[in-house]
C-alpha positions in Angstrom: -3.0 30.1 -33.4 -4.0 27.2 -31.1 -5.9 28.3 -28.1 -4.7 27.3 -24.6 -6.4 24.2 -23.3 -8.5 24.5 -20.2 -8.7 22.0 -17.3 -11.7 22.6 -15.1 -11.4 21.4 -11.5 -14.7 20.9 -9.6 -14.4 20.6 -5.8 -11.2 22.8 -5.9 -11.6 23.8 -2.2 -11.6 20.3 -0.8 -8.5 18.5 0.5 -8.1 16.4 -2.7 -9.1 19.3 -4.9 -6.5 21.7 -3.4 -3.9 19.0 -4.0 -4.9 18.5 -7.6 -4.8 22.2 -8.3 -1.2 22.4 -6.8 -0.2 19.4 -8.9 -1.7 20.8 -12.1 0.0 24.2 -11.5 3.4 22.6 -11.2 5.1 23.5 -14.5 7.3 20.3 -14.2 4.1 18.3 -15.1 4.0 19.8 -18.6 6.2 19.4 -21.6 4.3 22.3 -23.3 2.9 25.5 -21.8 0.7 24.8 -18.9 -3.1 24.8 -19.5 -5.5 27.3 -18.0 -6.9 26.1 -14.7 -10.6 26.8 -14.1 -11.5 26.4 -10.5 -15.0 25.8 -9.4 -16.6 25.8 -5.9 -19.7 26.8 -4.0 -17.8 29.4 -1.9 -16.2 31.9 -4.3 -14.0 33.4 -1.5 -12.6 30.0 -0.5 -12.0 29.1 -4.2 -10.2 32.4 -4.7 -8.0 31.6 -1.8 -6.9 28.3 -3.4 -5.9 30.3 -6.5 -4.1 32.9 -4.5 -2.0 30.3 -2.8 -0.5 29.2 -6.1 3.0 30.3 -7.1 3.2 33.1 -9.7 5.7 34.0 -12.3 6.8 33.0 -15.8 5.3 29.8 -17.1 2.7 29.5 -14.4 -0.8 28.7 -15.6 -3.6 31.3 -15.9 -6.2 30.7 -13.3 -9.9 31.3 -13.7 -12.0 31.3 -10.5 -15.8 30.7 -10.8 -18.7 30.1 -8.5 -20.2 26.7 -9.1 -23.2 24.9 -7.6 -23.2 21.4 -9.2 -26.9 21.1 -8.3 -27.6 23.9 -10.8 -27.7 22.3 -14.3 -27.4 25.6 -16.1 -24.4 26.8 -14.0 -22.7 23.4 -14.4 -23.1 23.6 -18.2 -21.7 27.1 -18.2 -18.7 26.0 -16.2 -18.0 23.0 -18.5 -18.3 25.1 -21.7 -14.8 25.6 -23.1 -13.1 23.0 -20.9 -10.8 20.6 -22.6 -10.8 18.3 -19.6 -13.0 18.3 -16.5 -11.5 16.9 -13.3 -13.9 16.1 -10.5 -12.6 16.2 -6.9 -16.2 16.7 -5.6 -18.0 14.4 -3.3 -19.8 12.4 -2.2 -19.2 10.6 -5.4 -22.0 8.1 -4.7 -24.5 11.0 -4.6 -23.1 12.8 -7.6 -23.1 9.8 -9.8 -22.5 10.5 -13.5 -23.9 14.0 -13.4 -20.6 15.8 -13.9 -19.3 13.3 -16.5 -22.5 13.8 -18.5 -22.1 17.6 -18.3 -18.4 17.3 -19.4 -19.3 15.1 -22.4 -22.2 17.3 -23.5 -19.7 20.2 -23.5 -17.2 18.2 -25.6 -14.7 17.7 -22.8 -12.8 14.7 -21.5 -13.5 13.6 -17.9 -11.5 12.4 -14.9 -12.7 11.7 -11.4 -10.6 11.1 -8.3 -13.5 8.9 -7.1 -16.0 7.8 -9.8 -16.4 4.3 -8.4 -17.9 1.1 -10.0 -21.5 2.4 -10.1 -20.5 5.5 -12.1 -18.5 3.3 -14.5 -21.7 1.4 -15.3 -23.7 4.6 -15.8 -21.1 6.0 -18.2 -21.2 3.0 -20.4 -24.7 4.1 -21.4 -23.2 7.3 -22.9 -21.3 5.3 -25.6 -18.2 7.5 -25.3 -16.3 5.8 -28.1 -19.0 6.9 -30.5 -18.6 10.4 -29.3 -14.8 10.3 -29.4 -14.5 11.1 -25.7 -12.7 9.4 -22.8 -13.4 9.2 -19.1 -10.9 8.1 -16.4 -12.4 7.0 -13.1 -11.0 6.1 -9.7 -8.0 8.4 -10.2 -7.0 8.5 -6.5 -5.0 6.5 -4.0 -7.5 3.8 -3.3 -9.0 2.7 -5.6 -6.5 3.9 -8.2 -2.9 3.9 -7.2 -3.7 0.8 -5.1 -3.9 -1.3 -8.3 -1.4 0.7 -10.4 1.4 0.3 -8.0 1.4 -3.6 -8.1 1.2 -3.4 -11.9 4.5 -1.4 -11.8 5.8 -3.9 -9.2 5.2 -6.8 -11.6 7.8 -5.2 -13.9 10.5 -5.0 -11.3 12.3 -8.3 -12.0 9.7 -10.8 -10.8 9.3 -12.4 -14.2 5.8 -14.0 -14.5 3.7 -12.9 -11.4 2.0 -15.8 -9.7 0.9 -14.7 -6.2 0.2 -11.4 -4.5 -0.6 -10.3 -1.0 -1.6 -6.8 -0.2 -2.2 -4.8 3.1 -3.6 -1.3 2.7 -4.6 1.2 5.4 -3.3 3.2 8.3 -4.2 6.1 10.7 -5.7 9.2 9.2 -8.4 11.8 9.7 -11.4 11.8 7.3 -13.1 14.8 5.7 -16.9 15.1 5.6 -16.9 14.3 1.9 -14.7 11.2 2.1 -16.6 9.9 5.1 -19.9 10.4 3.4 -18.6 8.4 0.3 -17.5 5.6 2.7 -21.0 5.5 4.3 -22.7 5.3 0.9 -20.3 2.7 -0.5 -20.8 0.4 2.5 -24.6 0.6 2.1 -24.0 -0.5 -1.6 -22.0 -3.5 -0.5 -18.6 -1.9 -1.1 -15.6 -0.7 0.9 -13.8 2.6 0.2 -16.0 2.9 -2.9 -14.9 -0.4 -4.5 -17.5 -3.2 -4.8 -16.4 -6.7 -3.8 -16.7 -9.4 -1.2 -15.4 -9.6 2.4 -13.4 -12.7 3.3 -13.0 -13.6 -0.4 -9.7 -14.2 -2.3 -8.6 -14.8 -5.9 -7.8 -18.4 -6.7 -6.9 -19.8 -10.1 -8.9 -17.4 -12.3 -11.7 -16.3 -10.1 -13.2 -15.2 -6.8 -13.4 -17.8 -4.1 -15.8 -16.9 -1.3 -15.0 -17.3 2.4 -11.4 -18.1 1.7 -9.8 -15.9 4.3 -10.6 -14.6 7.8 -10.2 -11.4 9.8 -6.9 -11.4 11.7 -6.6 -9.2 14.8 -3.7 -7.7 16.8 -0.9 -8.8 14.4 2.3 -7.3 13.2 2.9 -6.7 9.5 6.1 -5.4 8.0 6.1 -1.7 7.1 3.3 -0.9 9.5 4.5 0.7 12.8 1.5 -0.5 14.8 -0.2 -3.7 15.5 -3.3 -3.9 13.4 -6.4 -5.7 12.3 -6.4 -7.1 8.8 -9.8 -7.5 7.2 -9.9 -9.5 3.9 -11.8 -7.8 1.1 -11.5 -8.7 -2.6 -12.7 -5.7 -4.5 -13.6 -5.6 -8.2 -10.5 -3.5 -8.6 -8.4 -6.3 -7.1 -10.2 -8.8 -9.3 -9.3 -6.8 -12.5 -5.7 -6.6 -11.3 -5.5 -10.4 -10.7 -7.0 -11.1 -14.1 -4.7 -8.6 -15.9 -1.6 -10.0 -14.2 -2.8 -13.6 -14.6 -2.3 -14.3 -10.9 -3.0 -17.7 -9.5 -3.6 -16.2 -6.0 -4.4 -12.8 -4.6 -5.1 -12.1 -0.9 -6.1 -8.5 -0.2 -6.5 -7.1 3.3 -7.8 -3.7 4.4 -5.9 -2.6 7.5 -7.4 -0.9 10.6 -5.3 0.6 13.4 -7.3 0.9 16.6 -10.9 -0.2 17.2 -13.1 2.8 16.8 -13.2 3.0 12.9 -13.8 -0.7 12.5 -16.5 -0.7 15.1 -18.2 2.3 13.4 -18.0 0.6 10.0 -19.6 -2.5 11.3 -22.5 -0.5 12.7 -23.2 1.0 9.3 -23.6 -2.2 7.4 -27.1 -3.2 6.2 -28.6 -0.2 4.5 -28.4 3.2 3.0 -29.1 6.5 4.9 -32.7 7.5 4.6 -32.0 11.2 3.9 -29.2 13.8 3.8 -29.4 14.4 7.5 -28.9 10.7 8.4 -26.0 10.6 5.9 -24.3 13.6 7.6 -24.8 12.1 11.0 -23.2 8.8 9.9 -20.4 10.6 8.1 -19.6 12.6 11.2 -19.7 9.5 13.3 -17.0 8.0 11.0 -15.0 11.2 11.3 -15.1 11.0 15.1 -14.0 7.4 15.0 -11.0 8.3 12.8 -10.1 11.1 15.2 -10.3 8.7 18.2 -8.1 6.2 16.5 -5.5 8.8 15.5 -5.6 10.2 19.0 -3.3 13.1 18.3 -0.6 11.0 16.6 1.0 11.7 13.2 -1.2 10.2 10.5 0.2 7.6 8.2 -1.1 5.4 5.4 0.7 2.3 4.0 0.2 0.2 0.9 2.4 -2.9 1.2 2.6 -5.7 -1.3 4.4 -9.1 -1.5 4.6 -10.6 -5.0 6.0 -14.0 -5.9 6.7 -15.2 -9.4 8.7 -17.3 -11.7 11.5 -16.4 -14.1 13.1 -19.0 -16.4 11.7 -21.7 -14.1 13.2 -20.1 -11.0 11.1 -18.7 -8.1 11.3 -14.9 -7.7 9.9 -12.4 -5.2 9.6 -8.7 -4.8 8.1 -6.5 -2.1 6.7 -3.0 -2.5 5.7 -0.2 -0.1 4.1 3.2 -0.3 4.0 5.3 2.9 2.5 8.7 3.1 1.1 11.0 5.8 -1.3 12.7 3.4 -3.6 10.5 1.2 -5.3 13.6 -0.1 -2.1 14.9 -1.6 -1.5 11.6 -3.3 -5.1 11.4 -4.6 -4.9 15.0 -6.0 -1.6 14.1 -7.8 -3.1 11.0 -9.3 -6.1 13.0 -10.5 -3.8 15.6 -12.0 -1.9 12.8 -13.9 -5.2 11.5 -15.2 -6.2 15.0 -16.5 -2.8 15.3 -18.1 -3.1 11.9 -19.8 -6.5 12.9 -21.2 -5.2 16.3 -22.4 -2.3 14.7 -24.2 -4.5 12.2 -25.9 -2.9 9.2 -24.2 -6.3 7.7 -23.2 -8.4 6.0 -26.0 -12.1 6.9 -26.2 -14.3 5.0 -23.7 -14.7 4.6 -19.9 -11.5 3.5 -18.1 -10.1 3.1 -14.6 -7.0 5.0 -13.8 -5.0 2.0 -12.7 -5.5 0.5 -16.2 -4.6 3.4 -18.4 -2.0 5.6 -16.6 1.6 4.7 -17.4 2.9 2.9 -14.3 6.5 4.0 -14.3 5.9 7.7 -14.9 3.1 7.7 -12.3 5.2 6.0 -9.6 8.1 8.3 -10.2 6.0 11.4 -9.9 4.1 10.2 -6.8 7.5 9.4 -5.2 8.5 13.1 -5.5 5.5 14.3 -3.3 6.5 15.8 0.0 4.0 13.6 1.9 5.4 10.4 0.4 8.2 9.0 2.6 8.6 5.7 0.8 7.7 4.3 -2.6 10.0 1.4 -3.3 10.3 -2.1 -4.8 12.7 -4.5 -3.0 13.8 -7.7 -4.7 15.3 -10.9 -3.4 17.2 -10.9 -0.1 17.1 -7.1 0.2 13.4 -7.5 1.0 14.1 -9.0 4.4 16.5 -6.2 5.3 13.9 -3.6 4.2 11.2 -5.2 6.2 13.4 -5.2 9.3 13.5 -1.5 9.3 16.3 -0.3 6.9 13.9 2.3 5.4 
């Protein structure tokens, strides 16, 4: 008799972790009986509360709650032992590095991370996962992650051969301490939102072109309800997307609503925090900036894309938008889909980014069903203008 597979979730009490647990406990995710969920967190009581909040009944997964301190190597090894897949929702990812992935591989498990940014990818290459017959899926969240998977799906929505893409990504939302700390560390490493790259750069005819674009302030962009600041940033994720789609041009803008967050980010450029206390102070400063920009309003986050192409010699166009009021729910759902793909053997051995290995159509359809997602659509031709004008 085949034993029930086990998915271990580290960081199960955080915002993304709770969302991932809910997604993995949804029996609609599974064609076969649901796997056992092993939840790990520093505070056993809080982790038990996450488990207690799950529905019960026939077909629901068995839940195993354990205390876990990821700074304890022996305890981490014990947690990973017996796991088929390990999903990390812990942070800050920049501090954790490849520690959890290495523990998973040593235990014979596959690995997924809702963060796991570019530096971790480089570290994991040293593990030679293909030789071990193991796979790791990194950046299995909303950005980076879904941010590059969505336009891959968009390219299959009647545009023919994609030629040109413009993207605007951002919104108004609160930050958790973990996500703010990751942002602090990524900025010090020359990255934004965990993805390395170059400000003001754009993709032109096969490669990065420096200083191609400029920051644009106080503008209106379709799908965004507020005037905004658009800050160009060509990430390595965006470069991989442009290369895969063979785009001639890609302009990518990170969007800021209000002034507090952008001002706080600019103050942090130029170096890493000297110690954990400085990191926490900087992270809490970002949290306060986010709260000031939100100002008691309903949070929202938008990913908007405009793609031009050619089909049979004729110009084509398609627009796409994702709108959500809870990025953590979306991140948790993408992480759950990465864990499912690993469990089903859909991911070949090696180190991968989620946007490049998750099936776009299935991912988009499942993300569209989330309660927090109020729009996830592709609009082709003349319908795009009506949609932008507010039909949604």
